[in-house]
C-alpha positions in Angstrom: 131.4 -92.0 111.0 129.6 -94.5 112.0 131.6 -95.0 115.4 130.3 -91.5 115.8 126.7 -92.7 116.2 127.5 -94.6 119.0 128.9 -91.9 121.0 126.6 -90.7 123.8 125.7 -87.2 122.7 124.4 -84.3 125.9 122.3 -81.3 125.3 125.9 -79.4 125.6 127.6 -81.3 123.1 125.1 -81.7 120.8 124.7 -77.8 120.4 128.9 -76.9 120.5 129.2 -79.7 117.8 126.4 -79.1 115.4 125.2 -76.9 113.1 123.3 -73.7 112.6 120.3 -75.5 112.6 121.0 -77.8 115.3 121.6 -74.6 116.9 118.4 -72.6 116.4 116.4 -76.1 117.1 116.9 -75.2 120.5 114.5 -72.4 120.4 112.4 -73.6 117.5 111.9 -77.2 118.2 111.5 -79.5 115.7 113.5 -76.8 113.1 117.0 -79.6 112.8 114.2 -82.3 112.2 112.2 -80.3 109.4 115.2 -79.2 107.9 116.9 -83.2 107.5 113.5 -84.1 105.7 111.1 -85.1 108.9 108.5 -82.1 108.3 105.5 -83.6 110.3 108.0 -84.7 113.2 109.4 -81.1 113.2 106.0 -79.8 112.7 104.7 -81.9 115.9 107.4 -80.5 118.2 106.5 -76.9 116.8 103.2 -77.3 117.3 103.7 -78.5 120.9 106.4 -75.5 121.5 103.7 -73.4 120.3 100.9 -75.1 122.7 103.1 -74.5 126.0 104.2 -70.7 125.1 100.4 -70.3 124.6 99.0 -72.1 127.9 101.9 -70.0 130.0 100.8 -66.7 128.2 97.4 -67.2 128.8 97.4 -69.3 132.3 100.8 -70.8 133.2 103.1 -67.7 134.6 99.9 -66.0 136.3 99.6 -69.6 138.0 103.1 -69.7 139.0 103.3 -66.1 140.2 99.6 -66.4 141.8 101.9 -69.4 143.7 104.1 -67.0 145.7 100.9 -65.8 147.9 98.1 -68.3 147.2 95.8 -64.8 147.0 95.7 -61.8 148.7 92.0 -61.1 148.6 89.5 -62.5 150.9 86.2 -63.4 150.1 83.6 -60.8 152.3 80.8 -58.9 152.0 80.9 -56.1 149.6 78.0 -52.8 149.6 76.8 -52.7 146.0 75.7 -48.9 145.5 73.4 -50.0 142.3 71.3 -52.8 144.5 71.5 -50.8 147.7 72.8 -54.0 149.5 75.6 -55.7 150.7 76.3 -58.6 148.5 78.9 -61.7 148.3 82.5 -60.4 146.8 84.2 -63.1 145.6 88.0 -63.4 146.9 91.0 -65.5 146.2 90.9 -69.4 146.8 94.2 -70.4 147.7 93.3 -74.3 147.1 92.8 -73.5 143.0 96.0 -71.2 143.3 97.9 -73.9 144.5 96.5 -76.5 142.3 96.7 -74.2 139.3 100.4 -73.7 140.1 101.6 -77.7 140.7 100.0 -78.0 137.2 101.9 -75.3 135.4 105.0 -77.1 137.2 104.1 -80.4 135.5 103.1 -79.1 132.1 106.4 -77.2 132.4 108.3 -80.3 133.5 106.7 -82.2 130.6 107.9 -79.6 128.2 111.3 -80.2 129.6 111.1 -83.4 128.6 109.5 -82.8 125.2 112.3 -80.3 124.1 115.2 -82.8 125.3 113.5 -85.4 122.6 113.1 -82.8 119.9 116.8 -82.0 120.5 117.9 -85.8 120.6 115.3 -86.2 117.5 116.8 -83.9 115.6 120.4 -84.6 116.2 119.5 -88.1 115.2 118.4 -87.0 111.5 121.5 -84.6 111.3 124.1 -87.6 112.2 122.2 -90.0 109.4 122.4 -87.6 107.0 125.9 -87.2 107.3 126.6 -90.5 107.5 124.2 -91.4 104.5 121.6 -93.7 106.1 118.1 -93.1 105.8 116.1 -90.5 107.7 113.3 -92.2 109.0 109.8 -90.5 108.0 106.8 -90.3 110.4 105.4 -93.9 109.0 108.3 -95.3 109.8 108.0 -94.2 113.2 104.4 -94.9 113.6 105.3 -98.6 112.3 108.1 -98.9 114.8 105.6 -98.1 117.7 103.4 -101.4 116.9 106.9 -103.6 116.5 110.0 -102.8 118.0 109.1 -99.9 119.9 105.6 -100.8 121.4 106.8 -100.8 124.6 106.7 -97.2 124.3 103.4 -97.1 123.0 101.9 -99.6 125.7 103.4 -97.1 128.3 102.5 -94.1 127.2 98.7 -94.3 128.6 99.7 -95.5 132.0 102.8 -92.9 132.3 100.1 -90.4 131.7 98.1 -91.4 134.3 100.9 -91.6 136.7 101.1 -87.8 135.6 97.6 -86.9 136.1 96.7 -88.9 139.5 100.1 -89.8 141.0 102.6 -87.1 140.8 100.2 -83.8 140.6 98.6 -84.9 143.8 101.9 -86.1 145.1 103.2 -82.5 144.6 100.2 -80.6 146.0 100.5 -83.0 149.6 103.6 -82.0 149.5 103.3 -78.6 149.0 100.3 -78.0 151.4 102.5 -79.3 154.3 104.2 -76.1 154.1 101.2 -74.0 154.2 98.9 -72.9 157.2 95.8 -75.0 155.3 94.0 -75.7 158.5 90.6 -75.4 160.1 90.9 -71.4 160.4 92.1 -70.9 156.9 89.8 -72.4 154.9 89.1 -70.9 150.9 87.1 -69.5 150.2 86.2 -67.9 152.8 89.7 -67.5 154.6 93.2 -68.2 152.2 96.2 -69.5 153.6 99.5 -69.1 152.9 103.1 -70.5 152.9 104.6 -71.0 156.8 108.0 -72.7 155.8 108.6 -75.3 158.3 106.9 -74.3 160.6 104.4 -77.2 160.8 107.9 -79.8 160.7 108.8 -78.1 164.0 105.6 -77.9 165.6 105.3 -81.8 165.1 108.9 -82.5 166.3 108.5 -79.9 169.3 107.9 -82.1 172.0 107.0 -79.7 174.6 103.9 -78.9 172.5 100.6 -80.4 172.2 101.2 -81.5 168.8 104.8 -82.9 169.3 103.8 -84.7 172.7 101.3 -86.5 170.5 103.5 -87.4 167.3 106.6 -89.1 169.6 103.8 -91.8 171.9 101.5 -92.6 168.6 105.4 -93.1 166.5 106.7 -95.0 168.8 103.3 -97.4 169.2 103.1 -97.1 165.5 106.5 -98.7 165.2 105.8 -101.4 168.2 102.3 -102.4 166.1 104.4 -102.5 162.4 107.1 -105.2 164.5 105.1 -106.9 166.4 102.6 -107.1 163.8 105.1 -108.4 161.0 106.4 -110.6 162.6 104.0 -112.6 165.1 102.3 -113.3 161.8 105.6 -114.2 159.5 106.5 -116.7 162.2 103.0 -117.5 162.8 102.2 -118.2 159.4 105.8 -119.9 159.0 104.8 -122.6 161.9 101.5 -123.3 160.8 102.6 -123.9 157.1 105.4 -126.1 158.7 102.7 -128.3 161.2 100.3 -128.7 158.0 103.1 -129.7 155.5 104.7 -132.2 158.0 104.5 -135.7 157.5 102.4 -137.0 159.8 99.4 -134.6 158.8 96.4 -135.7 156.7 93.9 -133.8 154.8 96.4 -130.6 154.5 94.5 -129.0 151.7 91.2 -129.2 153.8 93.6 -127.7 156.4 94.6 -125.1 154.5 91.5 -124.3 152.8 90.2 -124.3 156.5 92.8 -121.8 157.3 92.0 -119.6 154.0 88.5 -119.0 154.9 89.3 -116.3 157.2 90.8 -114.2 154.1 87.4 -114.6 152.0 85.2 -112.3 154.4 85.6 -109.3 153.9 88.1 -107.9 156.9 86.3 -104.6 157.4 83.0 -106.8 158.2 84.8 -109.3 160.8 86.7 -106.4 162.4 83.4 -104.7 163.1 81.8 -108.0 164.1 84.8 -108.2 166.6 84.7 -104.8 168.0 81.0 -105.4 169.0 82.0 -109.0 170.8 85.0 -107.5 173.2 82.5 -104.4 173.9 81.4 -104.0 177.6 78.1 -105.9 176.7 79.8 -107.7 174.1 79.1 -111.6 173.6 82.8 -112.3 174.9 82.7 -110.4 178.2 78.8 -111.5 179.0 79.9 -115.1 178.8 83.2 -114.8 180.9 81.0 -113.1 183.6 77.9 -115.9 183.3 80.9 -118.9 183.3 82.5 -117.3 186.4 85.6 -116.1 185.0 85.5 -112.9 185.7 83.0 -110.8 187.9 83.3 -107.6 185.7 83.7 -106.4 181.8 87.5 -107.6 181.0 88.5 -103.7 179.5 89.6 -105.2 175.9 88.7 -102.2 173.6 88.9 -99.5 176.7 92.2 -100.0 178.3 95.0 -98.9 176.2 97.6 -101.8 177.3 94.6 -103.7 176.9 93.4 -102.4 173.5 97.0 -102.9 172.1 97.6 -106.4 173.1 94.0 -107.5 171.6 94.8 -105.4 168.3 97.9 -107.4 167.9 96.2 -110.5 168.8 93.4 -110.2 166.5 95.6 -109.2 163.4 96.7 -112.8 164.0 93.5 -114.1 162.7 93.9 -112.1 159.6 97.5 -112.3 159.0 98.6 -115.8 159.5 96.8 -117.3 157.0 98.1 -115.2 154.3 101.6 -116.3 155.3 100.7 -119.6 155.8 100.1 -120.0 152.0 103.0 -118.4 150.8 105.4 -120.3 153.0 103.8 -123.1 151.7 104.8 -122.7 148.4 108.0 -121.9 149.8 108.5 -124.8 151.6 107.7 -127.4 148.7 110.8 -126.3 147.0 113.1 -126.8 149.9 115.4 -129.5 148.4 114.3 -132.8 150.7 118.1 -134.1 150.4 119.2 -131.5 152.7 116.9 -132.5 155.6 117.7 -135.9 155.1 121.9 -135.0 155.2 121.0 -133.0 158.6 119.3 -135.8 159.5 121.9 -138.4 159.4 124.5 -135.5 160.9 122.6 -135.8 163.7 120.5 -132.7 163.6 117.5 -132.2 165.5 114.0 -130.3 164.1 115.1 -127.4 165.6 118.4 -127.3 164.4 117.0 -128.2 160.9 114.8 -125.2 161.7 117.4 -123.1 162.6 119.8 -124.3 159.7 118.1 -125.0 156.9 114.5 -123.9 156.7 114.8 -120.2 158.6 117.7 -119.0 156.0 116.1 -120.5 153.2 112.9 -118.6 154.0 114.5 -115.3 155.3 116.1 -115.0 152.0 113.5 -115.8 149.3 110.6 -113.6 151.9 112.5 -110.6 152.4 111.2 -108.5 149.8 107.5 -109.7 151.4 109.2 -109.0 155.0 109.7 -105.1 153.7 106.2 -105.0 152.2 104.4 -106.6 155.1 105.8 -104.4 157.6 105.6 -101.1 155.4 102.0 -102.2 155.0 101.3 -102.5 158.7 103.1 -98.9 159.5 99.9 -97.8 156.9 97.2 -100.7 158.1 94.3 -98.4 158.5 91.4 -101.2 158.6 92.9 -102.9 161.8 92.9 -100.1 163.7 89.9 -97.9 162.7 87.3 -100.6 162.8 88.3 -102.5 165.9 89.0 -99.3 168.2 88.9 -96.4 166.2 92.2 -95.6 167.4 90.7 -95.4 171.3 90.5 -95.0 173.6 90.8 -91.5 173.6 92.9 -89.0 176.1 92.9 -85.2 176.7 96.6 -85.6 176.5 96.3 -86.0 172.8 96.0 -83.9 170.0 92.6 -83.2 169.2 90.9 -86.6 169.5 93.8 -88.9 169.1 93.8 -92.1 170.8 96.3 -94.3 172.3 95.9 -96.9 169.2 95.7 -94.5 167.2 98.6 -95.0 163.9 100.2 -92.4 162.2 98.0 -92.7 159.0 94.8 -93.2 161.3 95.3 -89.9 162.9 96.3 -88.3 159.6 92.6 -89.3 158.7 91.4 -87.6 161.9 93.6 -84.8 161.1 91.9 -84.5 158.0 88.3 -85.6 158.3 87.5 -84.6 161.8 89.8 -80.9 162.2 90.2 -80.4 158.9 94.0 -79.7 159.5 95.3 -80.3 155.8 98.9 -78.7 156.5 99.7 -81.4 159.3 97.9 -83.7 157.5 100.2 -83.4 154.9 103.0 -83.5 157.3 102.2 -86.3 158.9 102.3 -88.2 155.1 105.6 -86.6 154.5 106.8 -88.3 157.8 105.0 -91.1 156.8 107.0 -92.1 153.8 110.3 -91.0 154.8 110.2 -93.4 157.9 109.0 -96.3 155.4 111.8 -95.4 153.1 114.0 -95.4 155.5 113.2 -98.8 156.9 112.9 -100.1 153.9 116.5 -99.1 152.8 118.0 -100.2 156.2 116.2 -103.8 155.7 117.2 -104.1 151.8 120.6 -103.2 152.8 121.3 -105.5 155.5 119.4 -108.9 153.0 121.6 -107.6 150.7 124.7 -107.9 153.2 123.6 -111.6 154.4 122.9 -112.6 151.3 126.9 -111.3 150.1 128.3 -112.9 153.0 126.4 -116.7 152.5 127.8 -116.6 148.9 131.5 -116.0 150.4 130.7 -118.7 152.7 
């Protein structure tokens, strides 16, 4: 019997091997617990089942049914015979119908989890009863939450927060990508409906205005992410190596000086730099006064200049952070490795290639992945420095030459109210980020395995 307790059971095997009360507990939650003496626990499961049934009868089923159409009656004017005038007739609200449907789906998923929990809890009580072991009561369960199962207690509130504030909005956003919720379909005045994969087709169609905007912005987003990630990475590494060199004095002072750039809020610094780089900004004025140029340089008004300017300005903000991280790693590299390399005749460049860089890369791979994804979604640098400009008529609805996918997504929601396209872009950004992360991580693991074999 004791050996049987260690066998991993499934809902099917529990149903097949269980007694009549176990089988009935699939319909009446907590019945198996109550029969085995766990009255309070079984009653709690039953109460949750009744609450779920009540919710589904009163709201849930209607909310799920409304998701099929997202509304059929639009708001409009109707003649009120008692008043003799036209009054506003309230219609359906597609946005609320979609939200309520998502809530019903999440609640149903939670109910299924509670249902399965009740099945396993009832089976555990049955097995303990058969084995002649103690069947724990509600007081034992509460006590265990503050002792052996305290992790579950502390995780319960964060888990609830994730379900309410992360999972539900995420499902809502994903479903929105399959609708026509744009500027022409704004509830409550106008309804939006399901359009399937039409938004994805439109974005991927290079012959259309939307597709011909997406592909260049995607290309620039990837170029920017690679350039910003590796320029700051190698720049910070070089700066850290330089400061940690034996001949450099006042190392703490130099680190503090470079870290000062991180102390000022980045959006303030970027707005100031944007003003300085403008046509009449101080940099152009000084360059003309000193005779280096006869006219203002297009730092932010020419696409090529603007993209180069963004990458250079990002160095000012990104290198200090990398420098701090790399400095700590450099201190952990055994100095004996460099001494042995020097004895073997390796010059500083060879020592960096054979010792410093492989060690750095192995330790900082998670940082590189995070930094790369962060740059794909780096809203602040682009928005506060160039605003996505310079703008062009060739792009869709105000998108600019320096816009990233994330800044274009913001413009689609804030300026154009094209929430369906913004949701579609959000899904595509997630897919791109996930693919690059998995590829990078997989390659890093392969490299680690090869080094281990060598």
